[in-house]
C-alpha positions as CSV (number, residue, x, y, z in Angstrom):
1,L,0.0,0.0,0.0
2,T,1.4,3.4,-1.0
3,I,0.1,6.7,0.4
4,S,1.0,9.9,-1.4
5,V,-0.1,13.5,-1.0
6,A,-1.1,15.5,-4.1
7,P,-3.1,18.7,-4.8
8,L,-6.8,18.2,-5.6
9,E,-7.6,20.5,-8.6
10,K,-11.3,19.6,-8.9
11,G,-14.1,18.7,-6.4
12,V,-15.3,15.1,-6.0
13,I,-18.8,13.6,-5.1
14,L,-18.9,10.1,-3.7
15,P,-22.7,9.4,-3.4
16,E,-22.4,5.9,-2.0
17,D,-20.2,7.1,0.9
18,G,-22.1,10.4,1.3
19,I,-18.9,12.4,0.8
20,C,-18.6,15.7,-1.2
21,I,-15.2,17.3,-1.4
22,I,-15.0,20.9,-2.6
23,S,-11.6,22.1,-3.8
24,E,-10.3,25.6,-3.2
25,N,-10.5,26.2,-7.0
26,H,-14.3,26.2,-6.7
27,L,-14.2,28.7,-3.8
28,F,-11.6,31.2,-4.9
29,T,-10.8,32.6,-8.3
30,E,-7.3,33.5,-7.4
31,R,-4.6,31.5,-5.6
32,A,-1.9,33.1,-3.5
33,N,1.6,31.7,-3.3
34,R,3.7,33.3,-0.7
35,T,6.8,31.2,-0.7
36,R,9.6,33.5,-1.7
37,R,12.5,31.4,-2.7
38,R,15.1,32.9,-5.0
39,R,16.1,30.7,-7.9
40,K,18.7,31.2,-10.6
41,P,17.2,31.3,-14.0
42,T,18.0,28.1,-15.8
43,R,17.7,29.7,-19.3
44,D,18.3,33.1,-20.7
45,A,15.4,34.7,-22.4
46,D,17.8,35.2,-25.3
47,A,17.0,31.5,-26.0
48,V,13.7,32.6,-27.4
49,V,15.4,33.7,-30.6
50,R,18.8,31.9,-30.5
51,N,17.7,28.5,-29.5
52,L,16.9,25.8,-32.0
53,T,13.6,25.1,-30.2
54,D,11.6,24.5,-33.3
55,L,14.0,23.1,-35.8
56,H,12.7,20.5,-38.2
57,I,14.3,18.4,-40.9
58,G,14.7,20.9,-43.8
59,S,14.6,24.0,-41.7
60,P,17.0,26.7,-42.8
61,V,19.9,27.4,-40.3
62,V,22.8,29.8,-40.3
63,H,26.4,28.6,-39.7
64,E,28.5,31.7,-38.9
65,E,31.4,30.6,-41.1
66,H,29.6,28.9,-44.0
67,G,26.2,30.6,-44.4
68,V,22.6,29.4,-44.7
69,G,22.0,25.7,-45.2
70,R,19.3,23.2,-44.5
71,Y,19.2,21.1,-41.3
72,R,19.2,17.3,-42.1
73,G,19.3,15.8,-38.6
74,L,21.8,14.5,-36.0
75,Q,24.2,11.7,-36.9
76,I,26.7,9.7,-34.9
77,L,30.1,9.5,-36.7
78,D,33.2,7.6,-35.7
79,V,36.2,9.9,-36.1
80,G,39.6,8.5,-35.2
81,G,38.0,5.7,-33.2
82,V,35.9,8.1,-31.1
83,E,32.1,8.3,-31.5
84,A,30.6,11.8,-31.5
85,E,27.2,13.2,-32.6
86,Y,27.2,15.7,-35.4
87,L,24.6,18.1,-36.8
88,T,24.2,17.5,-40.6
89,L,23.7,20.6,-42.8
90,E,23.1,20.5,-46.5
91,Y,24.2,23.3,-48.9
92,T,24.0,24.0,-52.6
93,N,24.7,21.0,-54.9
94,N,23.8,18.6,-52.0
95,D,27.1,19.4,-50.3
96,K,27.1,18.2,-46.6
97,L,28.7,19.9,-43.6
98,Y,29.0,17.9,-40.3
99,V,29.1,20.2,-37.3
100,P,30.3,18.7,-34.0
101,V,27.8,19.3,-31.2
102,S,30.5,21.2,-29.3
103,S,30.4,23.9,-32.1
104,L,26.6,24.5,-32.0
105,H,27.3,28.0,-30.7
106,L,28.1,28.8,-34.3
107,I,24.6,27.7,-35.4
108,S,21.5,29.8,-35.1
109,R,17.9,29.5,-36.4
110,Y,17.4,31.3,-39.7
111,T,14.7,34.0,-39.5
112,G,14.4,36.5,-42.2
113,A,11.9,35.0,-44.6
114,D,9.8,31.9,-44.6
115,A,11.6,28.6,-45.1
116,D,10.6,28.3,-48.8
117,H,12.2,31.7,-49.6
118,A,15.3,31.4,-47.4
119,P,18.6,31.4,-49.5
120,T,20.9,28.4,-49.6
121,H,24.6,29.2,-49.9
122,K,27.5,27.4,-51.6
123,L,29.9,25.6,-49.3
124,G,33.5,26.9,-49.6
125,G,32.7,29.6,-52.1
126,E,33.0,33.4,-51.9
127,Q,29.2,33.9,-51.9
128,W,28.7,33.9,-48.1
129,Q,31.7,36.2,-47.5
130,K,30.3,38.7,-50.0
131,V,26.8,38.6,-48.5
132,K,28.2,38.9,-45.0
133,R,30.4,41.9,-46.0
134,K,27.4,43.7,-47.5
135,A,25.3,43.1,-44.3
136,A,28.2,44.1,-42.1
137,E,28.6,47.4,-43.9
138,K,24.9,48.2,-43.5
139,A,25.2,47.2,-39.8
140,H,28.1,49.7,-39.4
141,D,26.0,52.6,-40.7
142,V,23.1,51.6,-38.3
143,A,25.5,51.2,-35.4
144,A,26.9,54.7,-36.0
145,E,23.4,56.1,-35.9
146,L,22.5,54.2,-32.7
147,L,25.6,55.5,-30.9
148,E,24.8,59.0,-31.8
149,I,21.3,58.5,-30.3
150,H,22.9,56.9,-27.3
151,A,25.3,59.8,-26.8
152,R,22.4,62.3,-27.0
153,R,20.5,60.3,-24.4
154,A,23.5,60.0,-22.1
155,A,23.9,63.8,-22.2
156,R,20.4,64.4,-20.9
157,Q,19.9,64.4,-17.1
158,G,16.8,63.0,-15.6
159,H,15.8,62.4,-12.0
160,A,17.7,59.7,-10.0
161,Y,15.4,58.1,-7.4
162,A,16.6,57.1,-4.0
163,I,14.7,53.9,-3.2
164,D,13.4,53.7,0.4
165,D,14.2,50.1,1.0
166,P,12.0,49.1,4.0
167,E,9.0,50.8,2.4
168,Y,9.6,49.3,-1.0
169,Q,10.1,45.9,0.5
170,A,6.8,46.2,2.4
171,F,5.0,47.1,-0.9
172,A,6.7,44.2,-2.8
173,A,5.8,41.7,0.0
174,A,2.1,42.6,-0.5
175,F,2.2,41.0,-4.0
176,P,0.1,37.9,-3.5
177,F,2.0,35.7,-5.9
178,E,5.5,34.5,-6.2
179,E,7.4,36.4,-8.9
180,T,8.6,34.5,-11.9
181,E,12.3,34.6,-12.7
182,D,11.8,36.9,-15.7
183,Q,9.5,39.2,-13.6
184,E,12.3,39.5,-11.0
185,T,14.8,40.3,-13.7
186,A,12.5,43.0,-15.3
187,I,11.8,44.6,-11.9
188,E,15.5,44.7,-11.0
189,A,16.3,46.4,-14.4
190,V,13.5,49.0,-13.8
191,L,14.9,49.7,-10.3
192,K,18.4,50.3,-11.8
193,D,17.0,52.6,-14.4
194,L,15.1,54.7,-11.8
195,E,18.2,55.0,-9.6
196,S,20.3,56.2,-12.6
197,P,20.2,60.0,-13.5
198,Q,19.6,59.1,-17.2
199,P,15.9,59.1,-18.2
200,M,14.5,55.6,-18.4
201,D,13.1,54.4,-21.7
202,R,12.4,50.7,-21.2
203,V,10.0,48.3,-23.0
204,V,8.7,45.4,-20.9
205,C,7.6,42.7,-23.3
206,G,5.7,39.6,-22.3
207,D,2.9,37.2,-23.2
208,V,-0.6,38.2,-22.1
209,G,-1.2,37.6,-18.4
210,F,2.5,37.0,-17.6
211,G,2.7,39.8,-15.0
212,K,3.9,43.0,-16.8
213,T,1.5,45.1,-14.7
214,E,3.3,44.2,-11.4
215,V,6.5,45.6,-13.0
216,A,4.7,48.9,-13.6
217,L,3.2,48.9,-10.1
218,R,6.6,48.6,-8.5
219,A,8.0,51.5,-10.7
220,A,4.9,53.6,-9.9
221,F,5.4,53.0,-6.1
222,I,9.0,54.2,-6.2
223,V,8.1,57.4,-8.2
224,A,5.0,58.2,-6.2
225,N,6.9,57.5,-2.9
226,S,9.5,60.1,-3.9
227,G,6.8,62.8,-4.3
228,R,6.5,62.8,-8.1
229,Q,3.4,62.0,-10.2
230,V,2.7,58.9,-12.4
231,A,0.6,58.8,-15.5
232,V,-0.6,55.4,-16.8
233,L,-1.7,55.5,-20.5
234,V,-4.0,52.8,-21.9
235,P,-5.6,52.3,-25.3
236,T,-9.2,51.8,-24.1
237,T,-11.6,53.1,-21.4
238,L,-12.3,49.6,-20.2
239,L,-8.7,48.9,-19.7
240,A,-8.4,52.2,-17.8
241,Q,-11.1,51.0,-15.5
242,Q,-9.4,47.6,-15.0
243,H,-6.0,49.2,-14.3
244,G,-7.7,51.6,-11.9
245,T,-9.1,48.7,-9.9
246,N,-5.7,46.9,-9.9
247,F,-3.8,50.0,-8.8
248,A,-6.4,50.8,-6.1
249,D,-6.1,47.2,-4.7
250,R,-2.3,47.2,-4.7
251,F,-2.0,50.7,-3.1
252,S,-4.9,50.3,-0.6
253,E,-2.5,50.4,2.4
254,W,-0.6,53.4,1.1
255,P,-1.5,57.1,1.3
256,F,-1.5,57.8,-2.4
257,R,-4.4,59.3,-4.3
258,I,-5.2,57.3,-7.5
259,E,-7.6,58.6,-10.0
260,T,-9.0,57.1,-13.3
261,L,-10.0,59.5,-16.0
262,S,-12.7,58.0,-18.2
263,R,-16.0,58.9,-19.9
264,F,-17.8,57.0,-17.2
265,Q,-17.4,60.1,-15.0
266,T,-19.4,63.3,-15.2
267,P,-17.6,66.3,-16.7
268,K,-17.7,67.9,-13.3
269,V,-15.7,65.0,-11.7
270,Q,-13.3,65.0,-14.6
271,K,-12.7,68.8,-14.2
272,T,-12.0,68.3,-10.4
273,I,-9.5,65.5,-11.1
274,L,-7.7,67.6,-13.7
275,A,-7.5,70.6,-11.4
276,D,-6.1,68.4,-8.6
277,L,-3.6,66.9,-11.0
278,A,-2.3,70.3,-11.9
279,A,-2.1,71.2,-8.2
280,G,-0.2,68.0,-7.4
281,K,-3.0,66.5,-5.2
282,V,-3.2,63.4,-7.4
283,D,-0.3,61.0,-7.2
284,I,-1.2,58.4,-9.9
285,V,-3.6,59.0,-12.8
286,I,-4.8,56.4,-15.2
287,G,-6.5,57.3,-18.5
288,T,-6.6,56.9,-22.3
289,H,-5.0,59.2,-24.9
290,K,-6.9,62.1,-23.3
291,L,-4.0,62.3,-20.9
292,L,-1.8,63.4,-23.8
293,Q,-3.9,66.5,-24.6
294,K,-2.0,69.7,-24.4
295,D,-4.4,71.3,-21.9
296,I,-3.7,68.6,-19.3
297,R,-1.1,69.9,-16.8
298,F,0.9,67.9,-14.2
299,K,2.6,69.6,-11.3
300,N,5.6,67.2,-11.2
301,L,5.3,64.3,-13.6
302,G,8.0,61.7,-13.0
303,L,6.9,58.5,-14.8
304,A,4.7,57.7,-17.8
305,V,3.6,54.0,-18.1
306,I,2.3,53.2,-21.6
307,D,0.3,50.1,-22.1
308,E,0.4,48.7,-25.7
309,E,2.0,51.8,-27.4
310,Q,1.4,50.4,-30.9
311,R,-2.3,51.0,-30.4
312,F,-1.9,54.8,-30.1
313,G,-2.2,56.9,-33.2
314,V,0.6,58.9,-35.0
315,R,-0.3,62.2,-33.3
316,H,-0.2,60.6,-29.9
317,K,3.1,59.0,-30.6
318,E,4.6,62.4,-31.5
319,R,3.4,63.7,-28.1
320,L,5.0,60.7,-26.4
321,K,8.3,61.4,-28.2
322,S,8.3,64.9,-26.6
323,L,7.5,63.4,-23.2
324,R,10.6,61.1,-23.5
325,A,12.8,64.1,-23.3
326,E,11.4,65.0,-19.9
327,V,10.3,62.0,-17.9
328,D,11.0,58.3,-17.3
329,I,9.0,56.1,-19.7
330,L,8.0,52.5,-19.2
331,T,6.2,50.7,-22.0
332,L,4.3,47.5,-21.6
333,T,3.6,45.3,-24.7
334,A,2.5,41.8,-25.5
335,T,3.7,42.2,-29.1
336,P,7.1,40.5,-29.0
337,I,10.3,42.1,-30.0
338,P,13.2,39.7,-30.5
339,R,15.4,39.5,-27.5
340,T,18.6,40.0,-29.4
341,L,17.6,43.6,-30.1
342,N,18.3,44.2,-26.4
343,M,22.0,44.1,-27.2
344,S,22.2,45.8,-30.5
345,L,19.6,48.4,-29.9
346,S,20.5,49.2,-26.3
347,G,21.3,52.7,-27.4
348,L,17.7,53.2,-28.5
349,R,15.4,51.6,-25.9
350,D,16.1,49.0,-23.2
351,L,14.2,45.8,-23.3
352,S,13.1,43.3,-20.7
353,I,11.3,40.1,-21.7
354,I,8.9,38.1,-19.5
355,A,8.7,34.7,-21.1
356,T,8.1,32.6,-17.9
357,P,4.5,31.8,-17.2
358,P,3.1,32.3,-13.7
359,I,3.0,29.3,-11.3
360,E,-0.2,27.3,-11.6
361,R,-0.9,28.6,-15.1
362,H,-1.9,25.7,-17.5
363,A,-1.2,25.7,-21.2
364,I,-4.2,26.5,-23.4
365,K,-5.5,23.3,-25.0
366,T,-5.9,24.1,-28.7
367,F,-8.0,22.3,-31.3
368,V,-8.1,22.9,-35.0
369,T,-11.4,21.5,-36.3
370,E,-14.2,21.9,-38.9
371,W,-17.6,23.2,-37.7
372,D,-19.3,20.6,-35.6
373,K,-22.6,21.6,-33.8
374,N,-22.2,18.9,-31.1
375,L,-18.6,19.9,-30.3
376,I,-19.5,23.6,-30.0
377,Q,-22.5,22.8,-27.8
378,E,-20.4,20.6,-25.6
379,A,-17.5,23.1,-25.3
380,C,-19.8,26.0,-24.3
381,L,-21.9,23.9,-21.8
382,R,-18.8,22.5,-20.1
383,E,-17.5,26.1,-19.6
384,I,-20.8,27.4,-18.4
385,R,-21.3,24.5,-16.0
386,R,-18.0,25.2,-14.3
387,G,-19.1,28.8,-13.8
388,G,-17.0,30.2,-16.6
389,Q,-17.6,32.3,-19.7
390,V,-17.1,31.9,-23.5
391,Y,-15.8,34.2,-26.2
392,F,-17.3,33.2,-29.6
393,L,-15.4,35.1,-32.3
394,H,-17.3,35.8,-35.5
395,N,-15.3,38.4,-37.4
396,E,-18.0,39.6,-39.8
397,V,-20.3,42.4,-38.6
398,K,-23.1,41.9,-41.2
399,S,-23.7,38.3,-40.2
400,I,-22.8,38.5,-36.5
401,E,-26.4,38.8,-35.3
402,K,-27.4,35.7,-37.3
403,A,-24.4,33.8,-35.8
404,A,-25.6,34.8,-32.3
405,R,-29.2,33.6,-33.0
406,E,-27.9,30.2,-34.3
407,L,-25.9,29.9,-31.1
408,E,-28.9,30.7,-29.0
409,A,-30.9,27.9,-30.7
410,L,-28.0,25.5,-30.1
411,I,-27.5,26.4,-26.4
412,P,-30.8,27.7,-25.1
413,E,-29.6,27.7,-21.4
414,A,-26.9,30.3,-22.3
415,S,-27.2,34.1,-21.9
416,I,-25.7,35.6,-25.1
417,H,-24.7,39.2,-26.1
418,V,-23.1,40.6,-29.2
419,A,-20.2,43.1,-29.3
420,H,-18.5,44.7,-32.4
421,G,-16.6,47.8,-33.4
422,Q,-19.5,49.4,-35.3
423,M,-21.7,49.8,-32.1
424,R,-21.9,53.1,-30.3
425,E,-18.9,53.4,-27.9
426,T,-21.1,53.7,-24.8
427,E,-23.2,50.7,-25.7
428,L,-20.1,48.6,-26.5
429,E,-18.4,49.5,-23.2
430,Q,-21.6,48.7,-21.3
431,I,-21.7,45.2,-22.9
432,M,-18.1,44.6,-22.1
433,L,-18.6,45.8,-18.5
434,D,-21.5,43.4,-18.1
435,F,-19.4,40.6,-19.4
436,V,-16.6,41.5,-16.9
437,H,-19.2,41.4,-14.1
438,Q,-20.5,38.0,-15.3
439,R,-24.0,39.2,-16.1
440,F,-24.1,36.9,-19.2
441,N,-21.9,33.9,-20.2
442,I,-21.3,33.9,-24.0
443,L,-20.0,37.0,-25.8
444,V,-20.3,36.8,-29.6
445,C,-17.8,39.3,-30.9
446,T,-15.3,40.5,-33.5
447,T,-11.6,41.0,-33.0
448,I,-12.2,44.0,-30.7
449,I,-11.3,41.6,-27.9
450,E,-7.8,41.1,-29.3
451,T,-6.1,43.4,-26.8
452,G,-8.2,44.0,-23.8
453,I,-9.3,43.1,-20.4
454,D,-8.0,40.5,-18.0
455,L,-10.9,38.2,-17.4
456,P,-10.0,35.1,-15.3
457,S,-13.6,33.6,-15.6
458,A,-13.4,33.4,-19.4
459,N,-11.6,30.1,-20.3
460,T,-13.0,29.0,-23.6
461,I,-12.6,30.8,-26.9
462,I,-14.2,29.6,-30.2
463,I,-12.7,31.3,-33.3
464,Q,-14.7,31.0,-36.6
465,R,-12.7,31.0,-39.9
466,A,-9.4,30.8,-38.0
467,D,-7.7,30.3,-41.3
468,K,-8.2,34.0,-42.1
469,F,-6.1,35.2,-39.2
470,G,-2.3,35.8,-39.0
471,L,-0.2,33.8,-36.6
472,S,0.4,36.6,-34.1
473,Q,-3.3,37.6,-34.2
474,L,-4.3,34.0,-33.4
475,H,-1.8,34.0,-30.6
476,Q,-3.2,37.2,-29.1
477,L,-6.8,36.0,-29.4
478,R,-6.0,32.7,-27.8
479,G,-4.3,34.7,-25.0
480,R,-7.7,36.2,-24.0
481,V,-8.4,32.9,-22.1
482,G,-6.3,31.0,-19.6
483,R,-5.8,33.9,-17.3
484,S,-6.5,31.8,-14.1
485,H,-5.5,28.4,-12.7
486,H,-8.4,26.7,-14.6
487,R,-7.5,24.8,-17.8
488,A,-8.5,26.9,-20.9
489,Y,-9.6,25.7,-24.3
490,A,-9.3,27.3,-27.8
491,Y,-11.3,25.9,-30.7
492,L,-10.1,27.1,-34.1
493,I,-12.9,26.5,-36.6
494,T,-11.8,26.1,-40.2
495,P,-13.4,25.1,-43.6
496,E,-12.3,21.8,-45.0
497,R,-8.6,21.5,-45.7
498,R,-8.8,21.8,-49.5
499,A,-10.5,25.2,-49.2
500,M,-7.6,26.7,-47.2
501,T,-4.3,28.2,-48.6
502,P,-1.0,26.3,-47.8
503,D,0.1,29.3,-45.7
504,A,-3.1,29.1,-43.6
505,I,-2.6,25.4,-43.0
506,K,1.0,26.1,-41.9
507,R,-0.1,28.8,-39.5
508,L,-2.8,26.6,-37.9
509,E,-0.4,23.6,-37.6
510,A,2.1,25.9,-35.9
511,I,-0.3,27.3,-33.4
512,E,-1.8,23.9,-32.6
513,S,1.6,22.3,-32.0
514,L,3.0,25.2,-29.9
515,E,0.5,25.4,-27.1
516,D,3.0,25.5,-24.3
517,L,3.2,28.6,-22.2
518,G,6.0,30.9,-23.2
519,V,6.4,29.0,-26.5
520,G,3.5,31.1,-27.6
521,F,6.0,33.9,-27.3
522,T,8.4,32.1,-29.7
523,L,5.5,31.6,-32.0
524,A,4.5,35.2,-32.2
525,T,8.2,36.1,-32.5
526,H,8.4,34.2,-35.8
527,D,5.4,36.0,-37.2
528,L,6.5,39.4,-36.1
529,E,10.3,39.1,-36.3
530,I,10.7,40.7,-39.7
531,R,7.8,43.1,-39.6
532,G,9.1,44.3,-36.2
533,A,12.6,44.6,-37.5
534,G,11.4,46.5,-40.5
535,E,9.6,49.0,-38.2
536,L,12.4,49.3,-35.8
537,L,15.3,49.3,-38.2
538,G,13.8,50.8,-41.4
539,D,13.0,49.1,-44.7
540,G,16.6,49.6,-46.0
541,Q,17.8,46.8,-43.9
542,S,15.2,44.2,-44.4
543,G,17.0,42.9,-47.6
544,Q,20.2,42.3,-45.6
545,I,18.3,40.6,-42.9
546,Q,16.7,38.2,-45.4
547,E,20.2,37.3,-46.8
548,V,22.0,36.5,-43.6
549,G,19.1,35.9,-41.2
550,F,17.9,38.0,-38.3
551,T,20.2,36.5,-35.6
552,M,23.4,36.9,-37.7
553,Y,22.5,40.4,-38.7
554,N,22.1,41.4,-35.0
555,E,25.4,39.8,-34.2
556,L,27.1,41.9,-36.9
557,L,25.3,45.0,-35.6
558,E,26.5,44.2,-32.1
559,R,30.1,43.8,-33.2
560,A,29.9,47.1,-35.1
561,V,28.6,48.9,-32.0
562,K,31.4,47.4,-29.9
563,A,34.1,48.3,-32.4
564,L,32.9,51.9,-32.8
565,K,32.7,52.3,-29.0
566,S,36.3,51.3,-28.6
567,G,37.3,53.7,-31.4
568,K,38.0,51.0,-34.1
569,I,36.7,50.8,-37.6
570,P,34.8,47.5,-37.7
571,D,36.2,44.9,-40.2
572,A,33.3,43.4,-42.1
573,L,34.7,39.9,-42.1
574,E,36.7,39.9,-38.9
575,Q,36.0,36.6,-37.2
576,P,35.0,36.6,-33.6
577,V,37.5,35.2,-31.1
578,Q,38.0,31.6,-32.2
579,A,36.3,29.2,-29.9
580,T,38.4,26.5,-28.1
581,E,38.1,22.9,-29.3
582,V,38.4,20.2,-26.7
583,D,38.8,16.6,-27.6
584,L,39.2,14.3,-24.6
585,G,39.7,11.2,-26.8
586,S,36.5,9.6,-25.5
587,P,32.9,9.8,-26.6
588,A,31.3,13.1,-25.5
589,L,27.6,13.0,-26.4
590,I,24.0,12.5,-25.0
591,P,23.2,8.8,-25.8
592,D,19.8,8.2,-27.5
593,D,18.8,5.7,-24.8
594,F,19.3,8.5,-22.2
595,V,17.4,11.2,-24.2
596,P,15.4,9.4,-26.9
597,D,13.9,12.5,-28.6
598,V,16.3,13.7,-31.3
599,H,14.9,17.2,-31.1
600,E,15.3,17.4,-27.4
601,R,18.9,16.3,-27.7
602,L,19.6,19.0,-30.3
603,I,18.2,21.7,-27.9
604,L,20.3,20.3,-25.0
605,Y,23.5,20.2,-27.2
606,K,22.8,23.8,-28.2
607,R,22.3,25.0,-24.6
608,I,25.4,23.2,-23.4
609,A,27.5,24.6,-26.3
610,S,26.2,28.1,-25.5
611,A,26.8,28.0,-21.8
612,R,28.9,31.1,-20.7
613,S,29.9,30.0,-17.2
614,N,30.5,27.1,-14.8
615,D,27.3,28.1,-13.0
616,Q,25.2,27.7,-16.1
617,L,26.8,24.3,-16.8
618,R,26.1,23.1,-13.3
619,D,22.5,24.3,-13.6
620,L,22.2,22.3,-16.9
621,Q,23.7,19.2,-15.3
622,I,21.2,19.4,-12.4
623,E,18.3,19.9,-14.9
624,L,19.4,16.8,-16.9
625,I,19.7,14.6,-13.8
626,D,16.3,15.9,-12.6
627,R,14.6,15.2,-16.0
628,F,16.3,12.1,-17.2
629,G,18.3,10.5,-14.3
630,L,22.0,10.0,-13.5
631,L,24.3,11.1,-16.3
632,P,26.0,8.4,-18.4
633,E,29.8,8.6,-18.8
634,Q,29.6,10.0,-22.3
635,T,27.4,12.9,-21.1
636,K,29.7,13.6,-18.1
637,T,32.6,13.8,-20.6
638,L,30.6,16.2,-22.7
639,F,30.1,18.5,-19.7
640,E,33.8,18.2,-18.7
641,A,34.9,19.1,-22.2
642,T,32.6,22.1,-22.2
643,R,33.9,23.2,-18.8
644,L,37.6,22.9,-20.0
645,K,36.6,24.9,-23.1
646,L,35.3,27.8,-21.0
647,K,38.5,27.7,-18.8
648,S,40.8,27.6,-21.8
649,A,39.0,30.2,-23.9
650,V,40.0,33.1,-21.5
651,L,43.7,32.0,-21.8
652,G,43.6,32.3,-25.7
653,I,44.0,28.5,-26.1
654,T,42.5,27.3,-29.4
655,K,42.7,23.5,-29.0
656,I,43.2,20.7,-26.4
657,D,43.3,17.1,-27.6
658,L,44.2,13.9,-25.8
659,G,45.5,10.6,-27.2
660,P,45.8,7.3,-25.3
661,A,49.0,8.4,-23.4
662,S,49.7,12.0,-24.4
663,G,48.1,15.2,-25.4
664,R,48.7,18.7,-26.7
665,I,47.6,22.3,-26.2
666,L,47.6,24.8,-29.1
667,F,47.8,28.5,-28.3
668,G,46.3,31.3,-30.3
669,K,48.2,34.3,-31.7
670,E,48.2,36.3,-28.5
671,P,47.5,33.9,-25.6
672,S,46.8,35.4,-22.1
673,I,49.0,32.9,-20.2
674,D,51.6,33.2,-17.5
675,V,54.7,32.7,-19.6
676,T,57.0,32.4,-16.5
677,E,54.9,29.4,-15.2
678,L,54.9,27.8,-18.7
679,L,58.8,27.9,-18.8
680,R,58.9,26.6,-15.2
681,L,56.7,23.7,-16.1
682,I,59.0,22.8,-19.1
683,Q,62.2,23.1,-17.0
684,M,61.0,21.4,-13.7
685,E,58.9,18.6,-15.3
686,A,60.8,18.0,-18.5
687,K,59.8,14.3,-18.6
688,Y,56.1,15.4,-19.0
689,F,56.2,18.7,-20.9
690,T,57.8,19.8,-24.2
691,L,57.3,23.0,-26.3
692,D,56.8,22.3,-30.0
693,G,57.4,25.6,-31.7
694,Q,55.8,28.7,-30.2
695,E,52.2,27.6,-30.4
696,K,52.1,24.0,-29.1
697,L,52.6,22.4,-25.7
698,R,52.9,18.6,-25.7
699,F,52.4,16.7,-22.5
700,K,52.4,13.1,-21.3
701,L,49.5,11.7,-19.3
702,P,50.8,10.1,-16.1
703,E,47.6,8.1,-15.5
704,G,47.2,6.6,-19.0
705,E,43.5,5.7,-19.6
706,D,41.9,7.0,-16.4
707,M,39.6,9.8,-17.7
708,G,38.9,11.4,-14.3
709,K,42.7,11.7,-13.5
710,N,43.5,12.9,-17.0
711,I,40.9,15.7,-16.7
712,A,42.4,16.7,-13.3
713,W,45.9,16.7,-15.0
714,I,44.6,19.2,-17.7
715,D,43.0,21.3,-14.9
716,R,46.4,21.4,-13.2
717,I,48.1,22.6,-16.4
718,L,45.5,25.3,-17.0
719,D,45.7,26.5,-13.4
720,K,49.5,26.8,-13.8
721,L,49.1,28.8,-17.1
722,T,46.4,31.2,-15.6
723,P,47.8,34.6,-14.6
724,E,47.3,35.3,-10.9
725,P,44.3,37.7,-10.9
726,Q,42.3,35.4,-13.2
727,K,42.6,32.2,-11.1
728,E,39.4,30.4,-10.3
729,P,39.0,27.4,-8.0
730,T,38.8,24.2,-10.0
731,P,35.5,22.4,-9.2
């Protein structure tokens, strides 16, 4: 007999025993989690773009030295009697390139055009070098422009806030949930910005419902607590009401005056609020674009929080630009911007990404299906019977009333209302407000719900003619549900397959397969990557991005920025510092009986090859043991080889390889080693060490075949060669 303890998500009725168990999920709509443990992030949000998370056979990938090829899978090859796993890439004329898994840091996902239109380069020819040179020249021009903007920004002086730690900690402790790793990182970045005298201009980007508002609340607290005013700008009146409620709840124990400016108030009330705002009696004001009108005066505005900036018009954006010169700006958006822009565009706007879902949040179960009356009826009734609400999206105003009547006939027990953009604004807002207050349970609507209110009780969405929507739009619409700890469902209704375009089929397959939380972020990134890049970088660059891929272009841009900052003229084809190769003469791989899924192995190889520190490697080891069990010898060797690679790279060592009884270390052009120690090694232990020319150190292995002792021997050599200030304890 085994007894275990597990959470009970749903209630249970046992009629024979006369027992009814009601779970807390039925009693409370929100669940608090007050455990406050600090964890190290196991993955950088950069992985959203750089990782090979969605690579399939035939996908285009970029090899930094050889250009764009097609991924053909992983393959185990026997090289010199040692088995290793290689990534197979195919180039023009079916030429193959086998990339060792230790070099996966040179590989990135190609994004720049869809897979069918991505280029394929010739292996070993001049083509890739020419393409890269052209893109690097363009990147240089952009980098110069960015640095000029950066210099102008650095010259402006804003207000540096002194954070009152005990008061801030008390405010933070009142947050009823545990912060996610990305949330903590974003909050820390915002605090740093506020403490700096330079004006903040940060974008916090994250999936719907991932906790961006809390980041804004923390910033608002610091600014209001320092005696300055905060303005929160939102695109709709309804969202203003919702933010008003959220702010009032979070600040309920603090003596700040919070006001919401909306058309739900009488002109007299609005006039009073505006007068008090000008007199400095209002600390935080929440409103729509009306807050940008020239006749609105603040006594001492310190921070403007902008929710979904892309939904404001051109005139409003111009006004926001002039605001940027005077106050700190924090923009919240669910429209993803690729993470790599954080590095290359840091002179323009700082970026924080929240890609980790809140604890207790379930992935949205997504179904792509043709219209089926029984299925729709069952989906709606299941949601209504558990006390929830349904969005029924019918994006055609002329037939929306007919669709609502058909739904009423199908589900007579439901209370149904219609909402669309051609209604009078007051009528539309009243319907939405009634839906928020759960006065009816099915809303038949158009895409006006795409960006909108946070409604934890709505957990089923049915989208008619889903084939007509773009990928990011489907992702945004699907994100309207699943805002609580209840499982949410999305039904994408399509015509029969032959009536859809190939692109529509691809989009629907992508959104159905990627239903995990946070992966939705990757999904929307694909769709928006190039459009977003075009808007951010200008159309002149989109051609270069298509040739080399978005990730590679950003790397070139980053190198150009670094070179210009240090006063050098960037060389278009200058290779980055050569990575160290480590061959321990023993298989270094993840066996397929340890991790059977090829795709999963590829992602793990990429993450191991991209690790930047021993801490990251240790975290990855712990994760692998946790997920798959104790590491086999080949995988331990892979981790040891990667650790030695990191240790050698800082010394300017380009290669370490071991044979059965001896080994060699190759030095780069300008190694950062302790030359005195090297000479002492050769003199004092001549039977083990010899110098072969200026670039090669040969050594004997005292322990022969014992891998653990051989690794310890290499560690000892590297420790000796490390100059004093750089020395790190060997694990």
